[in-house]
C-alpha positions as CSV (number, residue, x, y, z in Angstrom):
1,M,0.0,-0.1,0.1
2,A,1.5,3.3,-1.1
3,T,1.9,6.0,1.3
4,P,0.8,9.5,0.6
5,A,4.4,10.6,0.1
6,E,5.0,7.7,-2.4
7,S,1.7,8.2,-4.2
8,V,2.7,11.9,-4.6
9,Q,6.1,11.4,-5.7
10,T,5.2,8.8,-8.3
11,S,2.3,10.6,-9.6
12,T,3.9,13.8,-9.8
13,T,6.8,13.1,-12.0
14,A,5.8,10.1,-14.1
15,P,4.7,11.3,-17.5
16,Q,2.4,8.5,-17.5
17,A,0.8,9.4,-14.2
18,A,-2.8,10.8,-14.3
19,A,-3.1,14.4,-14.7
20,L,-6.1,14.1,-12.6
21,R,-5.2,12.2,-9.6
22,T,-6.2,14.8,-7.4
23,S,-5.6,15.7,-3.8
24,G,-5.4,18.9,-2.9
25,A,-2.9,20.3,-5.0
26,Q,-2.7,18.3,-7.8
27,Q,-4.9,15.6,-8.7
28,G,-6.5,12.9,-7.1
29,H,-9.6,11.0,-8.3
30,E,-11.9,9.7,-5.7
31,Q,-12.3,6.0,-5.9
32,P,-16.2,5.1,-5.7
33,T,-15.5,1.8,-4.2
34,A,-12.4,2.8,-1.9
35,Q,-12.1,0.9,1.3
36,P,-10.9,2.0,4.6
37,G,-7.4,0.8,3.7
38,A,-7.5,2.4,0.3
39,G,-4.6,4.8,1.5
40,A,-4.5,8.4,2.0
41,G,-2.3,8.8,-0.9
42,A,-5.5,9.0,-3.0
43,Y,-6.4,11.9,-0.7
44,A,-5.6,14.2,-3.1
45,N,-2.4,14.4,-4.6
46,T,-2.6,17.9,-3.6
47,H,-0.9,19.1,-6.2
48,D,-0.5,16.4,-8.1
49,Q,1.8,17.4,-10.4
50,H,1.2,20.5,-9.8
51,A,3.9,18.9,-10.9
52,A,3.2,17.9,-13.9
53,S,1.1,19.8,-15.9
54,A,-0.6,22.7,-15.9
55,A,-3.9,22.7,-17.3
56,V,-7.2,22.3,-18.3
57,T,-8.3,24.2,-21.2
58,A,-11.5,23.3,-22.3
59,A,-13.5,25.7,-20.5
60,P,-17.0,26.9,-20.5
61,A,-18.1,30.3,-21.3
62,H,-19.0,31.3,-18.0
63,A,-18.8,29.8,-14.5
64,A,-21.3,31.4,-12.2
65,A,-21.2,31.1,-8.5
66,P,-23.7,28.8,-6.8
67,S,-26.7,30.7,-5.9
68,S,-27.2,31.6,-2.5
69,S,-30.6,29.5,-2.1
70,N,-30.1,26.5,0.0
71,S,-33.3,24.5,-0.1
72,T,-33.0,20.9,1.3
73,A,-36.5,19.9,0.6
74,G,-36.6,16.9,-1.6
75,G,-38.1,18.2,-4.9
76,A,-37.5,22.1,-4.5
77,G,-40.8,22.6,-6.3
78,Q,-41.7,24.1,-9.5
79,Q,-40.6,27.6,-8.4
80,G,-37.0,26.3,-7.8
81,Q,-37.0,24.2,-10.8
82,Q,-37.9,27.1,-13.0
83,Q,-35.1,29.2,-11.4
84,H,-32.6,26.5,-12.3
85,Q,-33.8,26.6,-15.8
86,H,-33.6,30.3,-15.9
87,H,-30.2,30.2,-14.4
88,L,-29.0,27.6,-17.0
89,H,-30.4,29.7,-20.0
90,H,-27.6,32.0,-19.5
91,H,-24.8,29.4,-19.2
92,S,-25.8,26.5,-21.3
93,S,-22.7,26.5,-23.6
94,S,-20.9,23.2,-23.3
95,G,-17.7,23.5,-21.1
96,P,-16.6,24.0,-17.6
97,A,-18.3,27.3,-17.1
98,A,-21.6,25.9,-18.2
99,A,-21.1,22.8,-16.2
100,A,-20.3,25.1,-13.4
101,A,-23.2,27.3,-13.8
102,A,-25.5,24.2,-13.8
103,A,-23.7,22.8,-10.8
104,A,-24.3,26.1,-9.2
105,A,-28.0,26.0,-10.0
106,A,-28.3,22.5,-8.6
107,A,-26.3,23.4,-5.5
108,G,-28.5,26.3,-4.9
109,A,-31.7,24.5,-5.3
110,G,-30.4,21.7,-3.1
111,S,-30.9,18.0,-3.5
112,S,-33.3,15.6,-1.9
113,S,-32.1,13.8,1.2
114,S,-34.2,10.6,0.5
115,S,-33.0,7.8,2.6
116,A,-32.0,5.5,-0.4
117,A,-28.3,4.9,-0.7
118,A,-27.1,5.7,-4.1
119,T,-24.0,4.2,-5.4
120,S,-21.5,6.5,-7.1
121,V,-22.1,5.0,-10.5
122,G,-25.7,6.0,-10.2
123,V,-27.6,2.7,-9.9
124,P,-31.2,3.3,-9.0
125,H,-32.2,2.6,-5.5
126,A,-34.4,-0.3,-5.1
127,G,-36.9,-0.5,-2.2
128,V,-36.4,3.2,-1.4
129,P,-38.5,4.2,1.6
130,G,-41.2,6.6,0.5
131,I,-41.2,5.4,-3.2
132,A,-44.7,3.7,-2.9
133,T,-45.3,3.3,-6.5
134,P,-43.1,2.1,-9.3
135,P,-41.7,4.7,-11.8
136,T,-43.8,5.3,-15.0
137,V,-42.2,4.6,-18.3
138,A,-41.3,8.4,-18.7
139,E,-39.8,8.4,-15.1
140,R,-38.0,5.3,-15.9
141,K,-36.3,7.0,-19.0
142,I,-35.3,9.9,-16.9
143,T,-33.7,7.8,-14.3
144,D,-31.8,5.7,-17.0
145,E,-30.6,8.9,-18.9
146,F,-29.4,10.3,-15.5
147,I,-27.4,7.0,-14.9
148,Y,-25.9,7.2,-18.3
149,L,-24.7,10.7,-17.8
150,I,-23.2,9.8,-14.3
151,E,-21.4,6.8,-15.7
152,K,-20.2,8.8,-18.7
153,S,-19.0,11.6,-16.7
154,Q,-17.2,9.3,-14.3
155,E,-15.6,7.3,-17.3
156,L,-14.2,10.6,-18.9
157,F,-13.2,12.1,-15.6
158,H,-11.2,8.9,-14.8
159,G,-9.9,9.1,-18.2
160,L,-8.0,12.3,-17.5
161,R,-5.6,10.3,-15.3
162,D,-4.1,8.7,-18.4
163,L,-3.3,11.8,-20.2
164,P,0.4,12.7,-20.4
165,Q,1.4,15.5,-18.0
166,Y,3.5,17.1,-20.5
167,G,2.6,19.0,-23.8
168,Q,0.1,21.6,-24.6
169,K,-2.4,20.0,-27.2
170,H,-3.2,16.5,-26.7
171,W,-5.5,17.2,-23.7
172,H,-7.8,19.7,-25.1
173,P,-10.5,17.4,-26.8
174,H,-10.6,15.2,-23.8
175,F,-11.2,18.0,-21.4
176,A,-13.8,19.6,-23.7
177,R,-15.7,16.2,-23.8
178,T,-15.5,16.1,-20.0
179,F,-16.8,19.6,-19.4
180,D,-19.6,18.9,-22.0
181,V,-20.8,15.9,-20.2
182,Y,-20.8,17.6,-16.8
183,T,-22.8,20.4,-18.4
184,R,-25.5,18.0,-19.7
185,L,-25.4,16.2,-16.4
186,W,-26.1,19.3,-14.4
187,K,-28.7,20.5,-17.0
188,F,-30.6,17.4,-16.9
189,Q,-30.6,17.1,-13.1
190,Q,-32.0,20.5,-12.6
191,Q,-34.7,19.9,-15.3
192,H,-35.8,16.5,-13.6
193,R,-35.0,17.1,-10.0
194,Q,-38.5,16.0,-8.5
195,V,-38.2,12.7,-10.5
196,L,-34.6,12.1,-9.4
197,D,-35.6,12.9,-5.9
198,L,-38.6,10.7,-5.8
199,K,-37.7,7.8,-8.1
200,Y,-34.0,7.7,-7.9
201,G,-33.3,8.7,-4.3
202,L,-30.8,11.2,-4.9
203,K,-28.9,12.1,-1.9
204,R,-27.1,15.3,-1.0
205,W,-23.6,13.7,-0.8
206,E,-24.1,12.6,-4.4
207,I,-24.6,16.4,-5.4
208,G,-21.7,17.3,-3.4
209,E,-19.4,14.5,-5.0
210,I,-20.5,15.8,-8.6
211,A,-19.8,19.5,-7.6
212,S,-16.4,18.3,-6.2
213,K,-15.5,16.9,-9.6
214,I,-16.4,20.1,-11.2
215,A,-14.1,21.8,-8.8
216,Q,-11.4,19.5,-9.7
217,L,-11.9,20.1,-13.2
218,Y,-11.5,23.8,-12.7
219,Y,-8.3,23.1,-10.5
220,H,-6.7,21.2,-13.2
221,Y,-7.7,23.7,-15.8
222,Y,-5.6,26.0,-13.8
223,L,-2.7,23.6,-13.5
224,R,-2.6,23.2,-17.3
225,T,-3.2,27.0,-18.1
226,S,-1.6,28.6,-15.1
227,E,-4.6,31.1,-15.3
228,T,-5.6,31.9,-11.6
229,S,-9.1,32.8,-12.5
230,Y,-9.9,29.0,-12.6
231,L,-8.6,28.9,-9.1
232,F,-11.4,31.2,-8.1
233,E,-14.0,28.8,-9.9
234,S,-12.5,25.9,-8.3
235,F,-12.9,27.8,-4.9
236,V,-16.6,28.8,-5.5
237,F,-17.5,25.2,-5.8
238,Y,-15.6,23.8,-2.9
239,E,-17.1,26.7,-0.8
240,A,-20.5,25.8,-2.0
241,I,-20.1,22.2,-0.9
242,R,-19.1,23.4,2.6
243,S,-21.7,26.1,3.1
244,R,-24.4,23.7,2.0
245,M,-22.9,20.8,4.1
246,Y,-23.3,18.3,1.4
247,F,-20.9,16.0,3.0
248,S,-22.3,16.5,6.6
249,A,-24.3,13.4,6.7
250,V,-21.9,10.9,5.2
251,M,-21.0,9.3,8.3
252,R,-24.6,8.4,8.9
253,E,-24.2,6.0,5.9
254,K,-21.6,4.0,8.0
255,K,-19.3,3.6,4.7
256,A,-15.9,4.1,4.9
257,E,-15.6,5.0,1.2
258,L,-17.8,8.0,1.7
259,A,-15.9,9.2,4.8
260,I,-12.7,9.0,2.5
261,K,-14.4,11.2,-0.2
262,K,-15.0,13.8,2.7
263,L,-11.4,13.8,3.8
264,R,-10.2,14.1,0.2
265,Y,-12.5,16.9,-0.5
266,Y,-11.1,18.9,2.6
267,A,-7.5,18.1,1.5
268,R,-8.2,19.5,-2.0
269,F,-10.2,22.5,-0.8
270,I,-7.2,23.3,1.4
271,V,-4.7,23.4,-1.5
272,V,-6.9,25.8,-3.4
273,C,-7.1,28.2,-0.5
274,L,-3.4,28.1,0.0
275,L,-2.8,28.9,-3.6
276,L,-5.2,31.9,-3.4
277,N,-3.9,33.1,-0.1
278,R,-7.1,32.5,1.7
279,H,-5.4,31.7,5.0
280,E,-8.5,32.5,6.9
281,H,-10.2,29.6,5.2
282,V,-7.1,27.4,5.5
283,A,-7.1,27.7,9.3
284,D,-10.8,26.8,9.6
285,L,-10.4,23.8,7.1
286,V,-7.4,22.6,8.9
287,V,-9.4,22.4,12.1
288,K,-12.3,20.4,10.3
289,L,-10.0,18.0,8.5
290,K,-8.4,17.0,12.0
291,E,-11.8,16.5,13.4
292,H,-13.0,14.4,10.5
293,I,-9.7,12.3,10.5
294,E,-10.3,11.6,14.0
295,E,-13.7,10.7,13.5
296,Y,-12.9,8.4,10.5
297,I,-10.3,6.5,12.5
298,G,-12.5,6.3,15.5
299,T,-15.5,4.8,13.6
300,F,-13.8,2.6,11.1
301,K,-10.2,1.7,12.6
302,P,-8.9,1.8,9.0
303,S,-5.6,0.5,8.0
304,D,-4.7,4.0,6.5
305,G,-5.4,5.9,9.7
306,A,-1.8,6.7,10.4
307,E,-1.3,7.8,6.6
308,W,-4.1,10.3,7.2
309,Q,-2.4,11.3,10.3
310,L,0.7,12.0,8.5
311,V,-1.1,14.1,5.9
312,L,-2.4,16.4,8.8
313,Q,1.1,16.5,10.1
314,E,2.6,17.6,6.8
315,L,0.0,20.2,6.3
316,Q,0.5,21.6,9.8
317,A,4.3,21.7,9.4
318,F,4.0,23.3,5.9
319,L,1.7,26.2,7.2
320,S,4.0,26.6,10.2
321,A,7.1,27.1,8.0
322,D,5.3,29.6,5.7
323,A,4.4,32.0,8.4
324,V,7.7,33.7,8.2
325,L,6.4,37.4,9.5
326,L,3.7,38.6,11.5
327,I,2.2,41.8,10.1
328,S,-0.2,43.8,12.3
329,D,-2.2,46.9,12.3
330,Q,-4.4,48.5,14.9
331,T,-7.1,46.1,14.6
332,N,-5.7,42.7,13.5
333,A,-2.6,40.7,12.7
334,I,-2.0,38.4,9.7
335,I,0.9,36.2,8.7
336,S,3.0,37.4,5.8
337,S,2.0,34.5,3.5
338,A,-1.7,35.6,3.7
339,L,-0.5,38.7,1.7
340,N,-0.4,38.8,-2.0
341,H,3.2,38.2,-3.3
342,R,2.4,37.6,-7.0
343,L,3.4,40.1,-9.7
344,P,0.9,43.2,-9.6
345,L,-1.3,43.7,-12.5
346,E,0.2,47.2,-13.1
347,D,3.9,46.9,-12.9
348,S,5.6,50.1,-12.2
349,T,9.1,48.9,-13.2
350,A,8.0,48.3,-16.9
351,N,8.1,51.9,-17.7
352,I,11.5,52.5,-16.4
353,I,13.2,50.0,-18.9
354,L,11.4,51.2,-22.0
355,P,14.1,53.7,-23.1
356,S,16.4,50.7,-23.9
357,L,14.0,49.7,-26.6
358,Q,16.0,52.0,-28.8
359,K,19.3,50.6,-28.0
360,P,20.5,48.7,-31.3
361,R,22.2,46.1,-29.3
362,V,18.9,45.1,-27.8
363,K,16.6,45.5,-30.5
364,P,16.9,42.0,-32.2
365,V,15.6,40.2,-29.0
366,F,13.9,42.7,-26.7
367,F,10.5,41.0,-27.4
368,L,11.4,37.9,-25.3
369,R,8.5,36.6,-23.3
370,L,8.5,33.9,-20.6
371,Q,6.6,31.1,-21.9
372,E,7.4,27.9,-20.3
373,S,8.5,27.3,-16.7
374,I,9.7,24.1,-15.0
375,L,9.9,24.1,-11.4
376,V,11.6,21.2,-9.8
377,G,11.6,20.4,-6.0
378,A,14.2,17.8,-5.3
379,S,15.5,18.8,-1.8
380,H,15.8,15.7,0.3
381,Q,14.3,17.0,3.7
382,Q,12.5,20.2,2.8
383,I,8.9,20.6,4.2
384,K,6.1,19.9,1.7
385,F,2.4,19.1,1.6
386,S,1.8,16.4,-0.9
387,E,4.2,16.8,-3.6
388,L,4.3,20.6,-3.3
389,T,7.7,21.8,-1.5
390,L,7.7,25.1,0.2
391,D,10.2,26.4,-2.4
392,M,7.9,25.2,-5.3
393,Y,4.9,26.8,-3.7
394,R,6.8,30.1,-3.4
395,M,8.2,30.1,-6.9
396,L,4.7,29.0,-8.4
397,Q,3.4,32.4,-7.2
398,A,6.3,34.4,-8.1
399,L,5.6,33.3,-11.7
400,E,2.1,34.5,-11.8
401,R,0.1,37.8,-11.7
402,T,-2.1,38.9,-8.9
403,P,-5.4,37.4,-9.9
404,E,-8.4,39.8,-10.8
405,P,-11.4,39.9,-8.5
406,R,-13.8,37.2,-9.4
407,S,-16.4,39.9,-10.1
408,Q,-14.1,41.0,-13.0
409,S,-12.7,37.9,-14.3
410,G,-15.6,35.5,-13.3
411,A,-17.2,35.7,-16.7
412,G,-14.4,33.2,-17.6
413,L,-12.7,32.6,-20.8
414,Q,-14.9,31.9,-23.9
415,L,-15.1,28.3,-24.9
416,E,-13.9,29.1,-28.4
417,A,-10.9,30.8,-27.0
418,I,-9.9,27.8,-25.0
419,K,-10.5,25.3,-27.8
420,S,-8.4,27.3,-30.1
421,D,-4.8,26.4,-30.4
422,A,-2.8,28.6,-28.5
423,R,0.5,28.2,-30.4
424,A,-1.4,28.8,-33.8
425,D,-2.7,32.1,-32.2
426,D,0.7,33.0,-31.0
427,E,2.3,32.6,-34.3
428,K,-0.3,34.4,-36.5
429,N,-1.5,37.3,-34.2
430,H,1.6,39.5,-34.5
431,H,0.9,43.0,-34.0
432,Q,2.7,46.1,-35.2
433,D,4.7,46.6,-31.9
434,G,6.0,43.1,-32.3
435,T,4.0,41.5,-29.5
436,T,2.0,38.4,-29.9
437,A,-0.9,36.8,-28.3
438,L,1.4,34.9,-25.9
439,A,2.8,38.3,-24.7
440,R,-0.7,39.3,-23.6
441,R,-1.3,36.1,-21.5
442,A,-1.4,36.7,-17.9
443,N,1.0,33.8,-16.8
444,P,3.5,31.5,-18.3
445,H,2.8,27.8,-18.5
446,K,4.3,25.7,-15.6
447,Y,5.3,22.2,-15.0
448,L,5.7,21.4,-11.2
449,L,7.9,18.4,-10.7
450,Y,8.5,16.7,-7.3
451,K,11.6,14.7,-7.0
452,P,11.6,13.7,-10.7
453,T,14.2,11.2,-12.2
454,I,16.6,12.6,-14.7
455,S,15.0,11.2,-17.5
456,Q,11.6,12.6,-16.4
457,L,13.1,16.1,-16.0
458,L,14.7,15.7,-19.6
459,L,11.4,14.7,-21.0
460,F,9.8,17.8,-19.8
461,L,12.6,20.0,-20.8
462,V,12.4,18.5,-24.3
463,T,8.6,19.1,-24.4
464,A,8.8,22.7,-23.1
465,H,11.7,23.5,-25.4
466,K,9.9,22.1,-28.5
467,E,6.7,24.3,-27.7
468,L,8.6,27.5,-27.5
469,N,7.5,30.2,-29.8
470,P,10.3,32.2,-31.7
471,N,10.3,34.9,-29.0
472,G,9.4,32.6,-26.2
473,V,11.8,31.9,-22.9
474,L,12.2,28.6,-21.2
475,L,12.8,28.8,-17.5
476,L,14.2,26.1,-15.4
477,Y,14.2,26.3,-11.6
478,V,15.7,23.7,-9.6
479,S,15.8,23.4,-5.7
480,A,18.0,20.5,-4.9
481,D,20.9,19.1,-2.7
482,G,24.3,19.4,-4.1
483,L,26.6,16.8,-5.6
484,A,30.1,17.7,-4.9
485,A,32.5,18.5,-7.8
486,K,35.2,15.8,-8.5
487,A,38.5,16.1,-10.6
488,D,39.0,14.6,-14.0
489,Q,35.4,14.2,-14.9
490,G,35.5,16.4,-18.0
491,A,32.4,18.2,-18.6
492,Y,31.0,17.0,-15.3
493,S,34.0,18.0,-13.2
494,T,32.0,20.8,-11.5
495,G,29.6,18.4,-10.0
496,G,25.8,18.9,-10.1
497,V,22.5,18.7,-8.2
498,H,20.8,15.5,-7.0
499,M,17.4,14.5,-8.5
500,S,15.4,11.5,-7.5
501,S,17.1,8.5,-6.3
502,R,14.3,6.2,-7.4
503,A,15.4,3.6,-10.1
504,E,14.3,4.3,-13.6
505,T,11.6,2.2,-15.0
506,S,11.5,0.3,-18.5
507,P,8.7,0.6,-20.9
508,S,7.4,-2.7,-19.4
509,G,7.3,-1.1,-16.0
510,A,10.3,-2.9,-14.4
511,E,12.8,-1.0,-12.6
512,V,16.2,-0.6,-14.1
513,E,19.3,0.2,-12.3
514,P,22.2,1.7,-14.4
515,N,25.4,-0.2,-14.2
516,N,27.5,2.3,-12.1
517,A,30.4,-0.1,-11.3
518,S,32.9,2.0,-13.4
519,A,30.9,5.2,-13.7
520,S,32.8,8.3,-12.4
521,V,29.8,10.5,-12.2
522,S,26.1,9.9,-10.9
523,A,23.5,8.9,-13.4
524,K,20.8,10.3,-11.2
525,A,22.1,13.9,-10.9
526,L,21.7,16.8,-13.2
527,Y,24.7,18.6,-14.5
528,L,25.5,21.6,-16.7
529,A,26.3,19.5,-19.6
530,D,22.6,17.9,-19.5
531,I,21.0,21.4,-20.2
532,L,23.4,22.8,-22.9
533,A,21.2,21.6,-25.6
534,F,18.5,23.7,-24.5
535,T,20.3,26.9,-25.1
536,R,19.5,26.7,-28.6
537,K,16.6,29.0,-27.7
538,P,16.4,31.7,-25.0
539,F,16.9,30.0,-21.7
540,F,16.7,31.2,-18.0
541,V,18.0,29.0,-15.4
542,I,17.6,29.3,-11.5
543,I,19.6,26.8,-9.2
544,D,19.0,26.8,-5.5
545,S,21.6,24.5,-4.1
546,P,24.6,24.4,-2.0
547,N,26.5,23.3,-5.3
548,S,24.7,26.0,-7.4
549,Q,28.2,27.1,-8.9
550,A,28.3,24.0,-11.1
551,F,26.0,25.9,-13.5
552,A,28.1,28.9,-13.7
553,N,29.7,30.0,-16.9
554,M,26.9,28.4,-19.1
555,P,28.4,28.8,-22.7
556,N,26.2,30.8,-25.3
557,S,27.3,28.6,-28.3
558,F,24.2,29.3,-30.2
559,G,23.9,33.0,-29.8
560,Q,20.6,32.9,-28.0
561,P,19.9,34.9,-24.6
562,T,20.9,32.7,-21.7
563,M,21.3,33.6,-18.1
564,S,21.5,31.5,-14.8
565,L,20.9,32.8,-11.2
566,M,22.7,30.7,-8.7
567,S,22.3,30.8,-4.8
568,P,24.9,31.0,-2.3
569,A,26.6,27.9,-1.3
570,S,25.6,28.9,2.2
571,F,23.9,31.8,4.0
572,G,26.5,31.2,6.8
573,K,25.3,32.2,10.4
574,L,21.8,33.5,8.8
575,A,20.6,30.1,8.3
576,N,21.0,26.8,9.9
577,S,20.1,23.2,8.8
578,E,16.7,23.4,10.4
579,E,16.2,26.9,8.5
580,S,16.7,25.0,5.1
581,Q,14.1,22.5,5.7
582,R,11.6,25.4,6.2
583,G,12.5,26.9,2.7
584,S,15.5,28.3,1.1
585,L,16.3,32.0,1.9
586,F,17.5,32.4,-1.8
587,T,13.9,31.4,-2.9
588,L,12.3,33.4,-0.5
589,F,14.2,36.4,-1.9
590,L,12.9,35.5,-5.4
591,Y,9.4,35.1,-4.0
592,S,9.2,38.2,-1.8
593,P,12.3,40.3,-1.4
594,L,10.9,42.5,1.3
595,L,9.8,39.5,3.2
596,A,13.3,37.8,2.8
597,L,14.9,41.1,3.9
598,A,12.9,41.3,7.1
599,H,13.5,37.5,7.9
600,I,17.2,37.7,7.2
601,S,17.3,40.8,9.5
602,G,15.8,38.8,12.5
603,L,12.4,40.5,12.3
604,T,9.5,38.2,13.3
605,D,6.7,40.8,13.5
606,L,6.3,44.1,11.7
607,A,3.8,46.9,11.8
608,R,1.6,47.1,8.6
609,A,2.3,50.9,8.1
610,R,6.0,50.1,8.1
611,W,5.6,47.1,5.8
612,D,3.8,49.5,3.4
613,S,6.3,52.3,3.6
614,A,9.2,49.7,3.1
615,A,7.4,48.3,0.0
616,V,7.5,52.0,-1.6
617,Q,11.1,52.2,-0.8
618,L,11.6,48.8,-2.4
619,D,10.1,50.1,-5.5
620,R,12.6,53.2,-5.3
621,F,15.4,50.5,-5.1
622,N,14.2,48.7,-8.2
623,G,14.1,51.7,-10.2
624,H,17.6,52.7,-9.2
625,V,18.8,49.1,-10.2
626,L,17.1,49.1,-13.6
627,R,18.7,52.5,-14.6
628,A,22.1,51.3,-13.3
629,L,21.8,48.1,-15.4
630,D,20.5,50.3,-18.4
631,S,23.4,52.9,-18.2
632,A,26.5,50.4,-17.5
633,E,28.4,49.8,-20.6
634,D,29.3,46.2,-19.5
635,T,25.7,44.8,-18.9
636,D,25.6,42.0,-21.2
637,V,22.9,41.9,-23.9
638,A,21.1,38.8,-22.4
639,I,20.4,40.6,-19.2
640,L,19.0,43.5,-21.0
641,S,17.0,41.1,-23.2
642,F,15.4,39.5,-20.3
643,L,14.5,42.6,-18.5
644,F,11.7,43.4,-20.9
645,D,9.8,40.3,-19.7
646,D,7.8,41.3,-16.5
647,F,8.5,38.1,-14.7
648,L,12.2,37.7,-15.5
649,R,12.7,41.4,-14.8
650,H,11.5,40.8,-11.2
651,Q,13.5,37.7,-10.9
652,I,16.7,39.7,-11.7
653,L,15.8,42.7,-9.4
654,R,15.1,40.3,-6.6
655,F,18.4,38.6,-7.2
656,V,20.2,42.0,-7.2
657,L,18.5,42.7,-3.7
658,C,19.8,39.4,-2.4
659,A,23.3,39.8,-3.7
660,I,23.5,43.5,-2.2
661,T,22.0,42.4,1.1
662,M,24.7,39.7,1.2
663,R,27.5,42.2,0.3
664,H,26.4,44.6,3.2
665,H,25.3,42.3,5.9
666,K,28.0,42.3,8.6
667,E,27.8,38.4,9.0
668,T,28.3,37.6,5.2
669,R,30.0,40.7,3.5
670,N,33.5,39.2,3.3
671,V,32.6,35.5,2.7
672,P,32.6,34.4,-1.0
673,S,30.6,31.3,-0.5
674,N,27.7,33.5,1.0
675,Q,27.4,35.5,-2.2
676,P,25.0,34.5,-4.9
677,Q,26.4,34.5,-8.4
678,S,24.8,35.0,-12.0
679,S,25.9,34.1,-15.4
680,P,26.5,36.4,-17.2
681,A,27.4,38.5,-14.1
682,I,25.6,41.6,-13.1
683,P,28.3,44.3,-13.4
684,S,30.0,45.3,-10.3
685,S,29.3,48.9,-11.0
686,V,25.6,48.2,-10.5
687,Y,26.1,47.1,-6.8
688,E,28.4,50.1,-6.3
689,Q,26.2,52.7,-8.0
690,P,25.5,55.4,-5.4
691,G,21.8,55.6,-6.2
692,V,21.4,51.7,-5.6
693,V,23.6,51.8,-2.4
694,N,21.6,54.8,-0.9
695,A,18.3,53.2,-1.9
696,F,19.3,50.0,-0.1
697,K,20.2,51.9,3.0
698,E,17.1,53.7,3.1
699,L,15.0,50.4,2.8
700,V,17.0,48.8,5.9
701,N,16.5,52.2,7.7
702,E,12.8,51.9,7.0
703,L,12.9,48.4,8.5
704,R,14.8,49.8,11.5
705,V,17.6,47.3,11.1
706,Q,20.3,49.4,9.9
707,N,22.7,48.3,12.6
708,L,23.1,44.9,10.9
709,Y,24.4,46.4,7.6
710,V,27.5,48.4,6.7
């Protein structure tokens, strides 16, 4: 029986793993026939690869929030049914949105709580109390059609797990069909609610299960597209399940498989709330999850009880590690992770760099845009929840824009836009200013890989590289333990970083251990030589590892912009081994530079007014850095090229703040191993430019930690 960690690890990185084996953060299908010993691993691969793929793009025209009504009477009556029909009239297009709208309508009307027990595949309930007369021919036809839609929707839903986690096109048709069937299911259910209540014995937990599937579809749509608007839609349906208490009575059924569904629902909902920074919801949901795990274990004495306890412990440790700073005002206090650390919709730094558009040395490549990103979490002991490490969780947000409020973005993407081929649009829709449809996309596409094998990582790299548009940039972020350098190893003499230690598998599924008897380098590590082939197109690399320097001096043999940002070998006295398990300080800088500066300066709490003032000063610092980079004659053209992309510009600016912090901190200023490096290097004149230095000093003064710096 696989443990939660094992199931996450396997599903997250194996290309054959299911894109929908949801669990909180990434996938995890509910098994209708799960037994108490089924394992918490299915709980919700919470991010399930987050890691692997990112998307679901067959979406509906609009996803409406569930209506506020919450009737629980069986057969909500003609008025409620008419309301459902009216609601669906505006959202009848086939797709997630339509499915969501219909689901919302059904949720609002409430489902009958007839005492019959319905199976998850929709078998009619024989001998249901209250059904005094057998169904008529017309009623039987309705129940048969409902059963067909239930079975078809489940077939398509579970088929999503067989879709490869890499690639941008192959999954479109299957997701489109799945959304279409769920739309039909909800529409049919609302139109025939009374018959289904009275002759089928529809139960509230069944409505909740289907609504949960819709939420999962939206979540995976987000994973495959990286568009945060779909996280909001997923949240809406998960919250509707909770507010209407669809799973509140499952324990009365005395069936362990229903209790497991409820636990998985909470795990998945928590992941969505984490990604939306809804920490007030997370705190409450964790309490409820703990209660329900204890109830499940006490009632059924299941063999997977310890696994569910481990899930809870992982989650609590993850939340504790993410609470870096307490920010308070006169009325309340919030943890720093509850704040938004994504890229703002309106980026003030964009205007500062525009003058460089006129520079001839930059003009051929200044329209670069970050298109594909691969985030790898391979550190051995770092805190994680499911297959999402703390570093991956932070970088995930660093490569996304602030979500628009649902009231503005909730109309959703049009189904036709989702079905269209993105690459074709990007290649055809060039504008006079040189931008493309891709340049206007909110977020780059992301793959999330938790402890992949080297073969799996290279497969994702090849796929992402192949799908790059002419002006697209591929970003590789790796958080991993270092593999020390050894002499006389040729291209591998600088060492590398560890990937998964799992054995590779052959096409038949058998484990294959390489013959390492005479090998001088590890076959399970990533080296600089492994990624040189990908420099044929614009390539941006971030290595967070004690041996990050192994990726320095990346050659630019193909004339394309390339750059690598490398963490310090250590942070000296500023971090210990326990600190590294709670997330890397280098990644913390790339995620939220102000938070990292406060943390590295020993602050544990901060007044909200001071935080806001420091944020303003940080903007000034960024402006000075950009002007210094722009004016320095020895700034490499690759650096200037990457500055024109919003996400890469901020990664470079945050790297500079990390570097200047380590240069000026009294504990690290004279220690080479405590300094981050970049290739090509940021000109030393940038760090010494008076405007940059003064802006940094004003920033630490604003935080009242100037005594720590020189």
